[in-house]
C-alpha positions as CSV (number, residue, x, y, z in Angstrom):
1,M,99.9,116.4,43.1
2,S,99.0,114.9,46.5
3,E,95.6,115.8,48.1
4,P,95.5,118.5,50.8
5,K,95.1,117.1,54.5
6,K,91.7,116.8,55.5
7,T,91.6,119.9,58.8
8,I,90.7,118.3,62.5
9,H,89.8,121.6,65.0
10,L,91.1,119.9,68.2
11,R,91.9,120.8,71.7
12,I,93.4,118.9,74.9
13,V,92.0,119.4,78.1
14,D,92.1,117.9,81.8
15,W,95.2,116.6,80.6
16,W,98.8,116.0,83.0
17,D,100.2,118.9,81.0
18,S,98.3,122.7,80.9
19,D,96.0,123.8,77.9
20,T,98.6,125.5,76.0
21,Q,99.4,126.0,72.4
22,E,103.0,124.9,73.1
23,N,101.9,121.9,74.7
24,F,99.6,121.0,72.3
25,D,101.9,121.1,69.4
26,N,104.4,118.8,71.4
27,D,101.8,116.4,72.3
28,F,102.2,112.8,71.5
29,F,99.1,112.1,69.6
30,V,99.1,115.4,68.0
31,K,102.6,115.0,66.1
32,L,101.3,111.5,65.1
33,L,98.1,113.3,63.7
34,R,99.6,115.7,62.0
35,K,101.5,112.9,59.7
36,K,98.1,112.2,58.4
37,Y,96.1,115.5,58.9
38,D,96.2,119.1,59.6
39,V,95.6,119.6,63.1
40,I,94.6,123.3,64.4
41,Y,94.5,123.8,68.2
42,S,90.9,125.4,68.6
43,D,88.7,127.2,70.7
44,A,85.6,125.2,68.9
45,P,86.7,122.1,68.6
46,D,85.1,119.7,66.4
47,F,86.9,116.9,69.1
48,I,88.7,117.1,72.0
49,F,91.4,114.5,73.7
50,F,90.3,114.6,77.5
51,S,91.8,112.9,80.4
52,V,91.4,112.4,84.1
53,F,92.8,115.6,85.6
54,G,89.6,117.8,85.8
55,Q,86.0,118.4,84.5
56,E,86.8,121.1,81.7
57,H,85.8,117.8,78.7
58,L,82.1,118.3,80.3
59,K,81.8,121.6,78.7
60,Y,82.5,120.8,75.1
61,D,79.6,119.4,73.2
62,C,81.7,117.4,70.6
63,A,83.5,114.1,70.3
64,R,85.4,113.6,73.0
65,I,88.3,111.3,73.3
66,F,89.4,109.9,76.8
67,F,93.0,108.7,77.4
68,T,94.3,107.5,80.9
69,G,97.6,106.4,81.8
70,E,95.6,105.5,85.5
71,N,94.4,102.6,86.7
72,V,90.2,103.7,86.0
73,R,87.5,102.8,83.8
74,A,86.2,104.7,80.8
75,D,82.8,106.6,81.3
76,F,81.1,105.5,77.8
77,N,78.3,107.7,78.5
78,V,80.6,110.8,78.9
79,A,83.6,110.0,76.3
80,D,82.6,108.8,72.9
81,Y,85.9,107.2,72.5
82,S,88.3,105.5,75.1
83,M,92.1,104.5,74.8
84,D,93.2,102.9,78.6
85,F,94.1,99.6,79.8
86,D,90.8,97.5,79.9
87,F,90.6,94.0,78.2
88,L,87.2,95.5,76.2
89,D,85.4,94.8,73.0
90,F,83.4,98.1,72.3
91,G,83.2,98.0,68.5
92,D,85.1,101.3,67.1
93,R,85.0,102.9,70.2
94,H,87.7,101.6,72.4
95,L,91.7,101.1,72.3
96,R,93.5,99.4,74.8
97,L,96.6,101.0,75.0
98,P,98.9,100.3,77.5
99,L,101.2,103.4,77.9
100,P,104.6,102.5,78.0
101,F,104.1,100.8,74.6
102,L,104.0,104.1,72.7
103,H,105.0,106.9,75.0
104,F,108.2,105.0,76.3
105,S,109.6,103.5,73.2
106,E,113.0,103.6,74.1
107,D,112.5,102.0,77.4
108,M,110.3,99.5,75.5
109,E,113.1,98.8,72.6
110,L,116.0,98.3,74.6
111,A,113.5,95.9,76.9
112,Q,112.9,93.9,73.7
113,S,116.4,93.5,73.0
114,K,117.8,92.8,76.5
115,H,118.1,89.3,76.6
116,I,121.1,89.5,74.0
117,W,123.2,92.4,75.6
118,A,121.9,92.5,79.4
119,S,124.1,89.5,80.4
120,Q,127.4,91.1,79.0
121,S,127.0,94.1,81.7
122,L,126.8,91.3,84.7
123,E,130.2,92.6,86.0
124,S,128.9,96.0,86.8
125,R,126.0,94.9,88.3
126,S,127.4,95.1,92.1
127,K,124.4,96.4,94.4
128,F,121.3,94.4,95.4
129,C,118.0,96.0,94.5
130,G,117.0,99.3,93.5
131,F,113.4,100.8,94.0
132,M,111.9,104.5,92.7
133,A,108.8,105.7,94.2
134,A,107.5,108.9,94.5
135,N,104.7,108.4,96.7
136,P,103.2,105.6,99.4
137,A,100.8,104.6,97.1
138,K,98.0,103.5,99.9
139,H,96.4,101.0,97.1
140,S,99.7,98.9,96.7
141,P,101.7,97.0,99.2
142,R,105.1,98.0,97.6
143,N,105.5,99.9,100.8
144,M,105.2,96.8,103.0
145,F,107.4,94.9,100.7
146,F,110.3,97.4,100.5
147,D,110.6,97.2,104.1
148,K,110.0,93.0,104.2
149,L,112.7,92.7,101.6
150,C,115.3,95.0,103.3
151,R,115.5,92.8,106.3
152,Y,116.9,90.1,103.5
153,K,119.3,92.8,102.0
154,K,118.7,96.6,102.1
155,V,117.5,97.9,99.3
156,D,118.2,101.2,97.6
157,S,115.4,103.7,97.1
158,G,116.4,106.2,94.6
159,G,112.4,108.3,94.3
160,K,111.5,110.9,96.6
161,W,109.6,108.0,99.0
162,K,111.8,106.4,101.8
163,N,114.8,107.8,99.8
164,N,118.1,106.8,101.4
165,I,120.7,107.4,98.9
166,G,121.0,111.1,99.5
167,K,118.9,112.4,97.2
168,P,116.0,111.6,94.6
169,V,117.7,110.5,91.5
170,G,117.1,112.6,88.2
171,D,114.5,115.1,87.4
172,R,110.9,114.3,87.5
173,F,109.7,117.0,84.6
174,G,113.0,116.1,82.4
175,D,114.2,113.2,81.0
176,F,113.6,111.0,84.1
177,A,113.2,107.8,81.9
178,A,117.0,108.1,80.6
179,S,118.1,108.9,84.2
180,K,116.0,106.0,86.1
181,R,117.8,103.6,83.5
182,E,121.3,105.1,84.1
183,W,120.9,104.5,87.7
184,L,119.3,101.1,87.5
185,K,122.3,99.7,85.6
186,G,124.3,99.1,88.8
187,Y,121.6,96.7,90.5
188,K,121.1,93.0,89.9
189,F,117.0,93.7,90.6
190,N,114.5,96.3,90.3
191,L,111.3,96.5,92.9
192,C,108.9,97.6,90.4
193,F,105.6,97.5,91.8
194,E,102.2,99.2,90.4
195,N,100.6,101.6,92.6
196,S,97.6,99.3,92.7
197,S,96.5,96.1,90.5
198,Y,93.9,95.8,88.0
199,P,93.8,93.3,85.0
200,G,95.8,95.0,82.1
201,Y,96.9,97.8,84.1
202,L,100.3,97.8,83.3
203,T,102.7,100.8,83.4
204,E,106.4,101.5,82.1
205,K,107.4,100.2,85.6
206,L,108.1,96.8,84.5
207,F,109.6,97.3,81.1
208,Q,112.1,100.9,82.7
209,A,113.7,97.6,84.7
210,F,114.1,95.2,82.1
211,S,115.8,98.4,79.5
212,A,118.3,98.8,82.8
213,G,119.0,94.9,82.2
214,C,117.8,94.0,86.0
215,I,115.7,91.4,86.7
216,P,112.3,93.1,87.7
217,I,110.5,92.1,90.8
218,Y,107.2,93.1,89.6
219,W,103.5,92.7,91.2
220,G,100.0,94.6,89.4
221,D,99.1,93.5,86.1
222,T,97.5,90.2,87.2
223,S,96.5,89.6,83.5
224,L,100.5,89.0,82.9
225,R,99.9,85.0,84.3
226,C,97.1,84.8,81.8
227,D,98.4,82.6,78.5
228,S,97.6,78.9,76.9
229,S,99.6,77.2,79.0
230,R,97.7,78.3,82.4
231,D,93.8,77.2,82.9
232,T,92.1,80.6,83.4
233,K,89.1,79.1,84.5
234,G,86.5,80.7,82.2
235,G,88.2,81.5,78.8
236,D,85.6,83.3,76.8
237,F,83.7,84.4,79.3
238,L,80.3,84.8,76.9
239,E,80.9,81.2,75.9
240,S,80.6,80.5,79.4
241,L,77.3,81.6,79.7
242,D,76.1,79.5,77.2
243,S,77.5,76.2,78.8
244,K,75.3,74.0,79.9
245,D,77.5,73.1,82.8
246,T,76.0,74.2,86.5
247,L,77.9,77.0,88.0
248,D,78.9,76.9,91.8
249,S,81.7,77.9,94.4
250,S,84.2,75.3,92.8
251,T,83.9,76.7,89.3
252,I,84.5,80.3,90.4
253,D,88.1,81.5,91.2
254,F,87.4,83.1,94.6
255,S,90.8,83.0,95.7
256,A,91.6,86.0,95.7
257,P,92.3,87.8,99.3
258,P,90.2,90.9,100.3
259,P,91.7,94.5,98.4
260,M,93.5,96.1,100.2
261,S,94.3,93.7,102.9
262,F,98.4,93.2,102.2
263,D,98.6,90.4,104.7
264,N,100.9,87.5,103.6
265,R,98.5,86.5,101.2
266,I,99.4,87.5,97.3
267,N,96.5,87.2,95.0
268,Q,96.8,84.8,92.3
269,A,93.3,84.5,90.8
270,L,93.4,84.3,87.3
271,P,91.3,87.3,85.9
272,V,88.7,86.0,83.2
273,I,89.8,87.1,79.6
274,S,88.5,86.1,76.4
275,P,91.5,84.8,74.4
276,S,90.9,87.1,71.6
277,L,91.8,90.3,73.4
278,I,95.2,89.1,74.8
279,E,97.5,91.0,72.2
280,Y,100.8,89.5,73.8
281,K,102.5,87.0,76.0
282,I,105.2,88.7,78.4
283,N,107.5,85.6,78.9
284,P,106.9,84.1,82.5
285,K,110.8,83.5,82.8
286,S,112.1,86.7,82.4
287,F,111.4,88.1,85.4
288,I,109.7,87.6,89.1
289,N,105.8,88.4,89.2
290,A,104.6,88.4,92.6
291,H,101.4,87.1,91.5
292,D,103.2,83.5,91.0
293,F,103.7,83.2,94.8
294,A,100.9,82.8,97.2
295,T,102.7,84.8,100.1
296,W,105.3,87.5,100.4
297,D,107.1,85.0,102.5
298,D,107.4,82.5,99.0
299,L,108.3,85.3,97.1
300,I,111.2,86.7,98.9
301,E,112.9,82.8,99.2
302,E,112.8,83.1,95.6
303,I,114.4,86.4,95.6
304,R,117.1,84.8,97.8
305,R,117.1,82.0,95.9
306,I,117.9,83.9,92.3
307,D,120.4,86.2,93.9
308,N,122.6,83.7,95.5
309,D,122.6,81.2,92.4
310,D,124.5,82.9,89.5
311,E,123.2,80.4,87.1
312,A,119.5,80.9,87.8
313,Y,120.6,84.7,87.5
314,L,122.3,85.1,84.3
315,A,119.1,82.1,82.9
316,M,116.5,84.7,83.8
317,L,118.5,87.6,82.0
318,K,119.2,85.9,79.0
319,E,115.2,85.2,78.6
320,P,113.3,87.3,75.8
321,V,110.7,89.5,77.7
322,F,107.7,88.8,75.1
323,L,107.0,85.5,73.7
324,D,106.3,85.1,69.8
325,D,108.9,87.8,69.1
326,F,106.1,90.3,69.6
327,D,107.3,93.8,68.8
328,A,104.9,95.9,70.8
329,V,105.7,99.3,69.5
330,R,105.3,98.4,65.9
331,F,102.1,96.4,66.7
332,Y,100.5,99.5,68.7
333,E,101.8,102.4,66.5
334,K,99.7,100.6,64.0
335,R,96.4,99.9,65.8
336,L,96.6,103.7,66.9
337,E,96.7,105.2,63.5
338,R,93.7,102.9,62.4
339,F,92.0,103.6,65.6
340,F,92.3,107.7,64.6
341,D,91.6,107.1,61.2
342,Y,87.9,105.4,62.2
343,I,87.5,108.4,64.2
344,F,88.6,111.4,62.3
345,L,87.9,110.6,58.4
346,Q,84.3,110.7,59.8
347,T,82.4,114.2,60.0
348,P,82.0,115.4,63.3
349,A,78.5,115.0,63.5
350,L,78.7,111.0,62.5
351,A,81.9,110.6,65.2
352,F,79.3,111.2,68.1
353,R,78.9,107.6,69.7
354,R,77.8,108.6,73.4
355,G,74.2,108.1,73.9
356,A,71.4,111.2,73.7
357,S,68.7,110.8,75.6
358,S,66.3,112.4,78.2
359,Y,68.4,110.7,80.9
360,Q,71.4,112.3,80.2
361,D,69.8,115.8,79.2
362,T,68.3,115.6,82.8
363,K,71.4,114.5,85.0
364,S,73.2,117.4,83.0
365,D,71.0,119.7,83.8
366,I,70.6,118.7,87.6
367,L,74.8,118.5,87.3
368,A,74.7,122.4,86.5
369,M,72.3,123.5,88.8
370,K,73.7,121.8,91.8
371,L,76.7,123.2,90.7
372,G,75.2,127.1,91.0
373,R,73.7,126.3,94.3
374,A,77.0,124.9,95.4
375,F,78.6,128.3,95.0
376,L,75.6,130.1,96.4
377,R,75.1,127.8,99.5
378,A,78.9,127.6,100.4
379,N,79.6,128.1,104.0
380,T,80.2,131.4,104.7
381,K,83.5,130.7,106.8
382,F,86.0,130.2,103.7
383,P,87.1,132.2,100.9
384,R,84.4,132.0,98.4
385,W,86.7,129.9,95.9
386,I,87.1,127.5,98.3
387,R,83.6,127.1,99.7
388,F,82.6,126.7,95.9
389,Y,85.1,124.0,95.3
390,I,84.2,122.2,98.1
391,K,80.8,122.0,97.7
392,A,81.3,121.0,93.8
393,K,83.7,118.4,94.7
394,K,80.7,116.9,96.7
395,V,78.2,117.3,93.6
396,L,80.8,115.9,90.9
397,K,81.7,112.9,93.2
398,E,77.7,112.4,93.3
399,F,77.3,111.9,89.7
400,G,80.8,109.6,89.7
401,L,83.1,112.8,87.4
402,K,85.4,113.5,90.4
């Protein structure tokens, strides 16, 4: 007779979905946990999952597990554990979990085999380049580059932003990945810039291009240029701190253009990441990486070259996405299961990791007091709930919580 499953009292707050029993039962993490644990949607949880869409998590004095698909850093004074994009070694408190590898598993499976089948559909790719975006993304050069690339050939925009094909493709609240993939099958290239750039910040965009059989034109994750064949100008950062070599401006890479400049320069600086933290290597021959080029003009010249050279285009299509036969879905499934076991096999009391100090208590007390004052002193020109919201946002921003 098998042993009964361990019971976990859990809640999910500040998520992209509203906090309901139905959404809880359909959540990816809950489904995964229920393979091994008896997971209960609870008003008095021992653990919570939370993300970036609110401050509800501050009400729960239990073990807090942070997850984000956004380009933000975890606050380990608030979270006991974090799952995010960062290359970080923080004991049992952190797991690097790029969003696409589990939440877009169908796209990942197709992407990992695209070098086998993509070239077979070449004749159906009569159109130049597809682009999909829902908003202008002020921290990304994708709007500027979309306009620049359109001066070479028209780029079809199938999203809400800059739409030029009549109406947006698919339903963003339905099976959007499938409709996007089907639409992209008619294109040679997919312009797939992230909404911002940071080492390790790699969303589904690159792999959705691969899964549709397109050649991605990519900008965003600067860590994709870090591999064994390149000089990373740092290697293991801790080793560099212990080195006897003298540091000066010639030994540190300061070549990146200023953030948000988006002039003709492209950030080619290689981030300093310890080699032991790099789990996979994406094949640089399988896509067009904007960060390999010094200027946007140079990038367009490379796109023009491949667009007009069928042999070069076909050779790129036949390149596998990952080096070393890396299976992203299986790798991160196993890592996530083990990470959860480290958390949930403990008692709730032992699962706490965030610090307990007078500073933390004082910070929480001051925050609560200021939120109360914000409500009492709100400007009388607006309805009460709007006045409180405006004041509360200022207080939360002051404490780095918004």
